[in-house]
C-alpha positions as CSV (number, residue, x, y, z in Angstrom):
1,M,10.9,28.7,22.0
2,P,8.4,26.0,22.3
3,Q,10.0,22.7,20.7
4,E,9.0,19.5,19.8
5,T,8.7,17.3,22.6
6,A,7.0,14.2,20.7
7,V,8.5,11.0,20.4
8,Y,8.2,10.3,15.7
9,T,6.8,7.3,16.4
10,H,7.6,5.3,13.7
11,G,11.4,6.1,12.5
12,H,12.3,5.5,9.2
13,H,13.6,2.0,8.3
14,E,13.1,0.5,5.0
15,S,9.3,-1.3,6.6
16,V,7.8,2.6,7.5
17,L,10.2,3.8,3.5
18,R,8.0,1.1,1.9
19,S,4.8,3.7,3.1
20,H,6.0,6.6,2.7
21,T,7.5,6.8,-0.9
22,W,4.2,5.4,-2.1
23,R,1.9,9.0,-1.3
24,T,1.2,11.4,-3.9
25,A,-0.9,14.0,-3.8
26,A,-3.7,12.2,-6.1
27,N,-3.7,9.0,-3.3
28,S,-2.9,11.1,0.2
29,A,-3.9,15.5,-0.9
30,A,-7.5,14.9,-3.4
31,Y,-8.9,17.4,-0.9
32,L,-5.9,20.4,-1.8
33,L,-5.7,20.3,-5.6
34,G,-8.7,22.3,-6.9
35,S,-7.6,25.0,-4.6
36,L,-4.0,25.3,-6.3
37,K,-3.1,27.7,-8.8
38,P,0.4,27.2,-10.1
39,H,2.0,30.6,-9.4
40,M,1.6,29.7,-5.5
41,K,4.3,28.8,-3.7
42,I,4.1,26.0,-0.2
43,L,5.4,24.5,2.8
44,D,5.5,21.4,2.8
45,I,5.5,20.0,6.3
46,G,6.5,16.9,7.6
47,C,8.2,15.9,3.9
48,G,9.1,12.6,4.3
49,P,11.5,11.2,1.3
50,G,9.4,14.2,-0.3
51,T,7.3,12.1,-2.7
52,I,4.0,14.5,-2.6
53,T,5.9,17.2,-2.0
54,A,7.5,16.3,-5.8
55,D,4.0,16.1,-6.7
56,L,3.2,19.1,-5.5
57,A,6.0,21.3,-7.1
58,A,5.2,20.2,-10.4
59,L,1.7,20.9,-10.0
60,V,2.7,25.3,-9.8
61,P,5.0,26.1,-11.8
62,D,5.5,29.4,-12.0
63,G,5.3,28.8,-7.3
64,H,7.8,27.3,-5.2
65,V,7.3,24.2,-2.8
66,V,9.8,24.2,0.5
67,G,9.2,20.4,2.2
68,A,10.6,20.7,5.6
69,D,10.9,17.6,8.2
70,H,12.2,17.1,11.8
71,A,14.6,14.4,10.6
72,A,18.2,15.7,9.0
73,G,18.5,12.5,7.2
74,I,15.4,12.1,6.2
75,L,16.4,15.1,3.0
76,D,18.8,13.4,1.0
77,Q,16.4,11.4,-0.1
78,A,13.9,14.0,-0.7
79,R,16.5,15.7,-2.5
80,A,16.9,13.1,-4.8
81,T,13.2,12.0,-5.0
82,A,13.0,15.7,-7.0
83,A,16.5,15.6,-8.3
84,E,14.9,12.5,-10.4
85,R,11.9,14.7,-11.4
86,G,13.8,17.6,-12.1
87,L,11.5,19.8,-10.2
88,T,14.0,23.0,-10.7
89,N,11.3,25.0,-8.2
90,V,11.8,22.6,-4.8
91,E,13.9,22.6,-1.7
92,F,14.0,21.5,2.0
93,T,14.8,22.3,5.0
94,T,14.5,21.5,8.7
95,A,11.8,22.6,10.3
96,D,9.4,22.7,13.9
97,V,5.7,22.9,13.3
98,H,5.7,24.4,16.9
99,A,7.8,27.2,16.0
100,L,8.3,28.2,12.3
101,D,11.3,30.1,10.3
102,W,9.6,32.1,8.4
103,P,7.9,35.2,9.0
104,D,4.6,35.5,9.7
105,D,2.3,36.4,6.0
106,T,4.8,34.3,2.8
107,F,3.1,31.1,1.7
108,C,-0.1,30.6,-0.4
109,V,-0.2,27.1,0.8
110,V,1.1,25.5,3.9
111,H,0.1,21.6,4.1
112,A,1.1,19.3,6.6
113,H,-0.4,15.3,5.7
114,Q,-0.1,12.9,8.6
115,V,2.1,14.5,11.2
116,L,-0.4,16.2,13.6
117,Q,-0.9,12.5,14.7
118,H,1.8,12.8,16.1
119,V,3.2,16.5,17.6
120,G,3.6,17.4,20.8
121,D,1.6,19.8,20.8
122,P,-1.5,20.3,17.8
123,V,-3.2,23.1,18.2
124,L,0.5,25.2,18.2
125,A,1.4,23.4,15.7
126,L,-1.6,24.7,13.5
127,R,-1.3,28.6,15.3
128,E,2.0,27.8,13.8
129,M,1.0,27.0,9.9
130,R,-1.6,30.0,9.9
131,R,1.0,32.2,11.0
132,V,3.9,31.8,8.2
133,T,0.0,31.5,5.8
134,K,-0.4,35.3,3.2
135,P,-4.4,36.8,4.0
136,G,-6.7,34.7,2.1
137,G,-4.0,31.8,2.0
138,I,-4.7,28.2,2.5
139,I,-3.8,25.2,5.2
140,A,-4.3,21.7,5.2
141,V,-4.1,18.6,7.3
142,R,-4.5,15.7,6.5
143,D,-4.0,12.4,10.1
144,S,-5.6,9.1,10.1
145,D,-7.3,7.5,12.2
146,Y,-5.9,4.8,13.9
147,A,-9.1,3.6,16.1
148,A,-11.5,3.8,13.2
149,M,-9.3,1.3,10.9
150,T,-11.0,-1.2,9.3
151,W,-10.5,-4.4,7.9
152,Y,-11.5,-8.4,7.6
153,P,-11.3,-11.2,8.3
154,Q,-11.3,-10.2,12.2
155,S,-7.7,-10.8,13.4
156,P,-7.6,-10.6,17.2
157,G,-3.4,-10.7,16.2
158,M,-4.2,-7.7,14.3
159,T,-7.0,-6.5,17.3
160,R,-3.5,-7.0,19.2
161,W,-1.7,-5.0,17.2
162,L,-4.7,-2.1,17.0
163,D,-4.7,-1.6,21.3
164,L,-0.7,-1.6,21.1
165,Y,0.1,0.9,18.3
166,R,-2.7,3.2,19.5
167,R,-0.3,3.6,23.5
168,V,2.9,3.3,22.6
169,A,1.8,6.5,20.1
170,R,0.7,8.0,22.6
171,A,3.6,7.2,25.0
172,N,5.8,9.2,22.8
173,G,2.9,12.5,23.1
174,G,1.5,11.8,19.9
175,E,-2.7,11.3,18.7
176,P,-3.1,8.2,16.1
177,D,-7.0,9.0,16.2
178,A,-5.8,12.9,14.9
179,G,-8.5,12.4,12.4
180,R,-11.7,13.4,14.2
181,R,-9.7,16.1,16.2
182,L,-8.1,18.4,13.9
183,K,-11.6,19.9,13.3
184,S,-12.4,20.2,16.8
185,W,-7.9,21.8,17.4
186,A,-8.3,23.8,14.3
187,L,-11.2,25.3,16.1
188,E,-8.8,26.2,19.2
189,A,-6.6,27.3,17.4
190,G,-8.6,30.0,16.1
191,F,-9.5,29.4,12.8
192,A,-13.4,31.0,12.8
193,P,-16.2,27.9,12.2
194,Q,-17.1,29.5,8.9
195,D,-13.4,29.5,7.7
196,L,-12.9,25.6,7.6
197,T,-14.4,22.5,6.1
198,A,-14.0,19.9,7.5
199,T,-13.4,16.1,5.1
200,A,-13.2,13.0,4.6
201,G,-10.9,10.5,2.7
202,T,-9.8,6.7,2.7
203,W,-7.1,4.8,1.7
204,C,-7.8,1.0,0.8
205,Y,-5.8,-1.6,-0.5
206,S,-7.9,-5.1,-1.7
207,T,-5.9,-6.1,-4.2
208,P,-3.6,-8.9,-3.9
209,D,-1.2,-7.7,-4.0
210,E,-2.8,-4.0,-2.3
211,I,-2.8,-6.7,0.3
212,A,0.2,-8.7,0.2
213,W,2.4,-5.0,0.3
214,W,0.5,-3.6,3.6
215,S,0.6,-6.7,5.6
216,G,4.1,-7.4,4.1
217,L,4.7,-3.4,5.5
218,W,3.5,-3.6,8.8
219,A,4.5,-6.9,9.8
220,D,8.3,-5.7,9.7
221,R,7.6,-2.2,10.9
222,T,6.4,-4.8,14.3
223,L,9.6,-6.1,14.2
224,A,12.2,-3.6,13.2
225,S,11.2,-0.2,13.1
226,A,11.9,2.6,16.1
227,Y,8.5,1.1,17.2
228,A,9.2,-1.2,17.9
229,E,12.1,-0.1,19.3
230,R,9.5,1.6,21.3
231,A,7.5,-0.7,22.3
232,T,10.2,-3.2,23.9
233,E,11.8,-0.6,25.4
234,G,8.7,1.3,27.1
235,G,7.4,-1.5,28.5
236,H,4.4,-2.4,25.6
237,A,5.3,-5.8,24.4
238,T,7.9,-8.5,24.7
239,V,9.8,-9.9,21.4
240,E,7.9,-12.2,21.6
241,Q,4.4,-10.5,21.7
242,L,5.6,-8.3,18.9
243,T,6.7,-11.5,17.0
244,A,3.3,-13.1,17.3
245,V,1.6,-9.6,16.8
246,S,4.2,-9.8,13.4
247,D,2.4,-13.4,12.0
248,A,-1.3,-12.2,13.0
249,W,-0.1,-9.1,9.9
250,R,1.6,-12.1,7.0
251,E,-1.4,-14.6,8.0
252,W,-3.9,-12.3,7.8
253,G,-2.1,-10.8,4.5
254,T,-2.7,-14.4,3.3
255,K,-6.4,-14.6,2.9
256,D,-8.7,-14.4,-0.9
257,D,-11.3,-12.4,1.8
258,A,-8.8,-10.1,2.7
259,W,-9.7,-6.1,2.9
260,F,-8.6,-3.4,4.6
261,T,-8.9,0.5,5.0
262,V,-7.7,3.6,6.9
263,L,-10.3,6.6,7.1
264,H,-8.9,10.2,7.5
265,G,-9.6,13.9,8.6
266,E,-8.5,16.5,6.3
267,I,-9.0,20.0,7.2
268,L,-8.9,23.2,4.4
269,G,-8.3,26.3,6.4
270,R,-8.8,30.0,5.4
271,K,-6.7,32.4,7.0
272,R,-8.8,35.7,6.8
273,D,-8.0,38.6,4.5
274,R,-6.6,41.9,7.0
275,A,-9.6,44.1,6.9
Protein backbone atom coordinates (compact mmCIF):
# COMPACT_ATOMS: atom_id res chain seq x y z
CA MET A 1 0.00 0.00 0.00
CA PRO A 2 1.40 3.47 -0.86
CA GLN A 3 2.68 5.48 2.10
CA GLU A 4 3.85 9.02 2.73
CA THR A 5 7.52 9.41 1.79
CA ALA A 6 7.95 13.15 2.39
CA VAL A 7 8.83 14.74 5.71
CA TYR A 8 6.58 17.60 6.85
CA THR A 9 8.91 20.57 6.69
CA HIS A 10 7.32 22.84 9.30
CA GLY A 11 6.36 20.57 12.18
CA HIS A 12 4.03 21.93 14.86
CA HIS A 13 6.16 24.40 16.80
CA GLU A 14 4.25 27.31 18.36
CA SER A 15 5.53 29.64 15.63
CA VAL A 16 3.92 27.34 13.03
CA LEU A 17 0.63 26.99 14.89
CA ARG A 18 0.54 30.78 15.28
CA SER A 19 0.00 30.84 11.52
CA HIS A 20 -2.15 27.72 11.20
CA THR A 21 -4.66 28.78 13.86
CA TRP A 22 -5.13 32.12 12.06
CA ARG A 23 -6.57 30.30 9.05
CA THR A 24 -10.31 30.32 8.49
CA ALA A 25 -12.61 29.08 5.76
CA ALA A 26 -13.09 32.72 4.75
CA ASN A 27 -9.39 33.56 4.34
CA SER A 28 -8.24 30.14 3.13
CA ALA A 29 -11.12 28.41 1.32
CA ALA A 30 -13.26 31.19 -0.16
CA TYR A 31 -13.06 29.58 -3.61
CA LEU A 32 -14.97 26.56 -2.23
CA LEU A 33 -17.59 28.15 -0.01
CA GLY A 34 -20.11 28.99 -2.73
CA SER A 35 -20.36 25.28 -3.60
CA LEU A 36 -21.27 24.09 -0.10
CA LYS A 37 -24.76 22.87 0.82
CA PRO A 38 -26.04 22.39 4.40
CA HIS A 39 -26.36 18.59 4.07
CA MET A 40 -22.85 17.85 2.74
CA LYS A 41 -20.40 15.31 4.11
CA ILE A 42 -16.86 16.74 3.94
CA LEU A 43 -13.38 15.31 4.40
CA ASP A 44 -10.78 17.94 5.35
CA ILE A 45 -7.32 16.51 4.65
CA GLY A 46 -4.37 17.96 6.59
CA CYS A 47 -6.69 19.62 9.08
CA GLY A 48 -3.95 20.63 11.54
CA PRO A 49 -5.37 22.52 14.53
CA GLY A 50 -8.84 22.40 12.99
CA THR A 51 -9.80 26.04 12.51
CA ILE A 52 -10.81 25.62 8.86
CA THR A 53 -12.43 22.27 9.67
CA ALA A 54 -14.58 23.85 12.36
CA ASP A 55 -15.67 26.59 9.97
CA LEU A 56 -16.66 23.99 7.38
CA ALA A 57 -18.67 22.10 10.01
CA ALA A 58 -20.54 25.29 10.91
CA LEU A 59 -21.38 25.79 7.23
CA VAL A 60 -22.91 22.30 6.83
CA PRO A 61 -25.13 22.08 9.93
CA ASP A 62 -27.15 19.20 8.51
CA GLY A 63 -24.04 17.40 7.26
CA HIS A 64 -20.86 16.01 8.77
CA VAL A 65 -17.16 16.86 8.58
CA VAL A 66 -14.17 14.60 9.13
CA GLY A 67 -10.86 16.34 9.82
CA ALA A 68 -7.85 14.15 9.05
CA ASP A 69 -4.15 14.72 9.59
CA HIS A 70 -1.03 12.58 9.20
CA ALA A 71 0.23 13.82 12.59
CA ALA A 72 -1.86 12.37 15.43
CA GLY A 73 -0.45 14.82 17.97
CA ILE A 74 -2.23 17.85 16.51
CA LEU A 75 -5.70 16.30 16.63
CA ASP A 76 -6.33 17.00 20.33
CA GLN A 77 -6.02 20.70 19.57
CA ALA A 78 -8.39 20.29 16.62
CA ARG A 79 -10.93 18.53 18.84
CA ALA A 80 -10.65 21.32 21.41
CA THR A 81 -11.21 23.92 18.69
CA ALA A 82 -14.44 22.22 17.62
CA ALA A 83 -15.60 21.68 21.22
CA GLU A 84 -15.07 25.33 22.11
CA ARG A 85 -17.47 26.23 19.30
CA GLY A 86 -20.05 23.66 20.36
CA LEU A 87 -19.85 21.76 17.09
CA THR A 88 -21.21 18.20 17.20
CA ASN A 89 -21.10 17.34 13.48
CA VAL A 90 -17.32 17.00 13.25
CA GLU A 91 -14.78 14.31 14.12
CA PHE A 92 -11.02 13.95 13.74
CA THR A 93 -8.77 11.05 12.78
CA THR A 94 -5.36 10.24 11.33
CA ALA A 95 -4.95 9.55 7.62
CA ASP A 96 -2.37 9.29 4.86
CA VAL A 97 -3.67 11.03 1.75
CA HIS A 98 -1.87 8.47 -0.43
CA ALA A 99 -4.02 5.64 0.99
CA LEU A 100 -7.26 6.94 2.50
CA ASP A 101 -9.19 4.56 4.76
CA TRP A 102 -12.63 5.33 3.36
CA PRO A 103 -14.58 3.45 0.69
CA ASP A 104 -15.13 4.82 -2.79
CA ASP A 105 -17.81 7.52 -3.12
CA THR A 106 -17.99 8.49 0.58
CA PHE A 107 -17.82 12.31 0.68
CA CYS A 108 -19.58 15.17 -1.07
CA VAL A 109 -16.45 17.33 -0.76
CA VAL A 110 -12.80 16.45 -0.16
CA HIS A 111 -10.74 19.51 0.77
CA ALA A 112 -7.00 19.99 1.27
CA HIS A 113 -5.40 23.31 2.19
CA GLN A 114 -1.58 23.61 2.06
CA VAL A 115 -1.19 19.84 1.84
CA LEU A 116 0.02 18.80 -1.61
CA GLN A 117 3.19 20.90 -1.31
CA HIS A 118 4.25 18.62 1.54
CA VAL A 119 3.45 15.14 0.19
CA GLY A 120 5.63 12.71 -1.73
CA ASP A 121 3.19 11.96 -4.53
CA PRO A 122 0.63 14.74 -5.10
CA VAL A 123 -0.80 13.03 -8.19
CA LEU A 124 -1.57 9.86 -6.24
CA ALA A 125 -3.00 12.03 -3.45
CA LEU A 126 -5.40 13.65 -5.91
CA ARG A 127 -6.44 10.25 -7.24
CA GLU A 128 -7.22 9.11 -3.70
CA MET A 129 -9.13 12.29 -2.96
CA ARG A 130 -11.23 11.77 -6.07
CA ARG A 131 -11.77 8.08 -5.28
CA VAL A 132 -13.44 8.81 -1.94
CA THR A 133 -15.55 11.62 -3.43
CA LYS A 134 -19.12 10.83 -4.48
CA PRO A 135 -20.06 11.11 -8.16
CA GLY A 136 -20.95 14.74 -8.76
CA GLY A 137 -18.88 15.78 -5.74
CA ILE A 138 -16.06 18.27 -5.38
CA ILE A 139 -12.30 17.97 -4.83
CA ALA A 140 -10.96 21.31 -3.56
CA VAL A 141 -7.23 22.00 -3.22
CA ARG A 142 -5.30 25.17 -2.41
CA ASP A 143 -1.52 25.50 -2.09
CA SER A 144 0.88 28.39 -1.79
CA ASP A 145 3.67 28.98 -4.29
CA TYR A 146 6.87 30.08 -2.60
CA ALA A 147 8.66 31.27 -5.73
CA ALA A 148 5.74 33.61 -6.39
CA MET A 149 5.84 35.22 -2.94
CA THR A 150 6.56 38.93 -3.24
CA TRP A 151 7.59 41.52 -0.69
CA TYR A 152 8.81 45.07 -0.33
CA PRO A 153 11.24 46.53 0.53
CA GLN A 154 13.74 44.07 -0.83
CA SER A 155 15.98 42.32 1.66
CA PRO A 156 19.01 40.17 0.79
CA GLY A 157 18.45 38.20 3.98
CA MET A 158 14.87 37.35 3.04
CA THR A 159 15.97 36.41 -0.47
CA ARG A 160 18.35 33.95 1.20
CA TRP A 161 15.41 32.73 3.33
CA LEU A 162 13.35 31.94 0.24
CA ASP A 163 16.18 30.06 -1.44
CA LEU A 164 16.90 28.13 1.75
CA TYR A 165 13.29 27.22 2.42
CA ARG A 166 12.76 25.89 -1.10
CA ARG A 167 15.92 23.76 -0.86
CA VAL A 168 14.93 22.32 2.52
CA ALA A 169 11.35 21.59 1.41
CA ARG A 170 12.53 19.76 -1.71
CA ALA A 171 15.10 17.80 0.28
CA ASN A 172 12.21 16.70 2.50
CA GLY A 173 10.39 15.33 -0.55
CA GLY A 174 7.90 18.15 -1.07
CA GLU A 175 7.35 20.82 -3.73
CA PRO A 176 7.27 24.37 -2.31
CA ASP A 177 6.09 25.86 -5.63
CA ALA A 178 2.99 23.66 -5.63
CA GLY A 179 0.46 26.38 -6.36
CA ARG A 180 1.37 26.71 -10.04
CA ARG A 181 1.38 22.92 -10.45
CA LEU A 182 -2.07 22.03 -9.08
CA LYS A 183 -3.86 22.11 -12.43
CA SER A 184 -1.12 20.04 -14.06
CA TRP A 185 -1.14 17.49 -11.24
CA ALA A 186 -4.93 17.19 -11.44
CA LEU A 187 -4.80 16.53 -15.18
CA GLU A 188 -2.12 13.89 -14.59
CA ALA A 189 -4.35 12.36 -11.92
CA GLY A 190 -7.06 11.84 -14.53
CA PHE A 191 -9.33 14.86 -14.19
CA ALA A 192 -10.74 16.01 -17.52
CA PRO A 193 -10.02 19.67 -18.36
CA GLN A 194 -13.75 20.46 -18.41
CA ASP A 195 -14.09 19.13 -14.87
CA LEU A 196 -11.48 21.54 -13.45
CA THR A 197 -11.72 25.16 -12.41
CA ALA A 198 -8.30 26.65 -11.65
CA THR A 199 -8.06 30.00 -9.86
CA ALA A 200 -5.69 31.91 -7.60
CA GLY A 201 -6.00 33.59 -4.23
CA THR A 202 -3.73 35.65 -2.00
CA TRP A 203 -2.89 36.49 1.54
CA CYS A 204 -1.62 40.05 1.82
CA TYR A 205 0.05 41.49 4.91
CA SER A 206 0.35 45.27 4.96
CA THR A 207 -0.84 46.82 8.22
CA PRO A 208 1.64 47.31 11.07
CA ASP A 209 0.02 44.53 13.11
CA GLU A 210 -0.01 42.12 10.15
CA ILE A 211 3.62 42.84 9.30
CA ALA A 212 4.73 42.42 12.93
CA TRP A 213 2.84 39.11 13.16
CA TRP A 214 4.09 37.70 9.84
CA SER A 215 7.72 38.74 10.28
CA GLY A 216 7.77 37.60 13.90
CA LEU A 217 6.44 34.13 13.24
CA TRP A 218 8.92 33.54 10.40
CA ALA A 219 11.78 34.91 12.48
CA ASP A 220 10.87 32.46 15.24
CA ARG A 221 10.19 29.56 12.85
CA THR A 222 13.60 30.01 11.23
CA LEU A 223 15.34 29.38 14.55
CA ALA A 224 13.11 27.09 16.61
CA SER A 225 10.85 24.89 14.45
CA ALA A 226 11.28 21.49 12.80
CA TYR A 227 12.18 23.45 9.65
CA ALA A 228 15.20 24.91 11.46
CA GLU A 229 16.29 21.46 12.62
CA ARG A 230 15.95 20.03 9.13
CA ALA A 231 17.87 22.94 7.64
CA THR A 232 20.86 22.35 9.92
CA GLU A 233 20.73 18.55 10.08
CA GLY A 234 20.47 18.37 6.29
CA GLY A 235 23.53 20.57 5.85
CA HIS A 236 21.55 23.36 4.16
CA ALA A 237 22.47 26.08 6.69
CA THR A 238 24.44 26.65 9.85
CA VAL A 239 22.91 28.01 13.04
CA GLU A 240 24.72 31.29 12.33
CA GLN A 241 23.16 31.49 8.86
CA LEU A 242 19.70 30.78 10.26
CA THR A 243 20.22 33.49 12.86
CA ALA A 244 21.11 35.96 10.11
CA VAL A 245 17.94 35.05 8.20
CA SER A 246 15.85 35.39 11.34
CA ASP A 247 17.37 38.81 12.00
CA ALA A 248 16.59 39.82 8.42
CA TRP A 249 12.91 38.96 8.97
CA ARG A 250 12.81 41.05 12.14
CA GLU A 251 14.57 43.98 10.45
CA TRP A 252 12.18 43.88 7.50
CA GLY A 253 9.27 43.83 9.92
CA THR A 254 10.27 47.25 11.28
CA LYS A 255 9.85 49.00 7.92
CA ASP A 256 6.92 51.41 7.61
CA ASP A 257 6.46 50.46 3.94
CA ALA A 258 6.69 46.70 4.45
CA TRP A 259 4.27 44.63 2.35
CA PHE A 260 4.12 40.88 1.69
CA THR A 261 1.84 38.76 -0.46
CA VAL A 262 1.46 34.99 -0.69
CA LEU A 263 0.07 33.64 -3.96
CA HIS A 264 -1.98 30.43 -3.88
CA GLY A 265 -3.06 28.16 -6.68
CA GLU A 266 -6.56 26.74 -6.29
CA ILE A 267 -8.49 24.01 -8.07
CA LEU A 268 -12.05 22.80 -7.87
CA GLY A 269 -12.44 19.41 -9.53
CA ARG A 270 -15.74 17.67 -10.19
CA LYS A 271 -16.06 13.93 -10.05
CA ARG A 272 -18.27 12.94 -12.93
CA ASP A 273 -21.57 11.18 -12.34
CA ARG A 274 -21.53 7.62 -13.55
CA ALA A 275 -23.27 7.04 -16.88
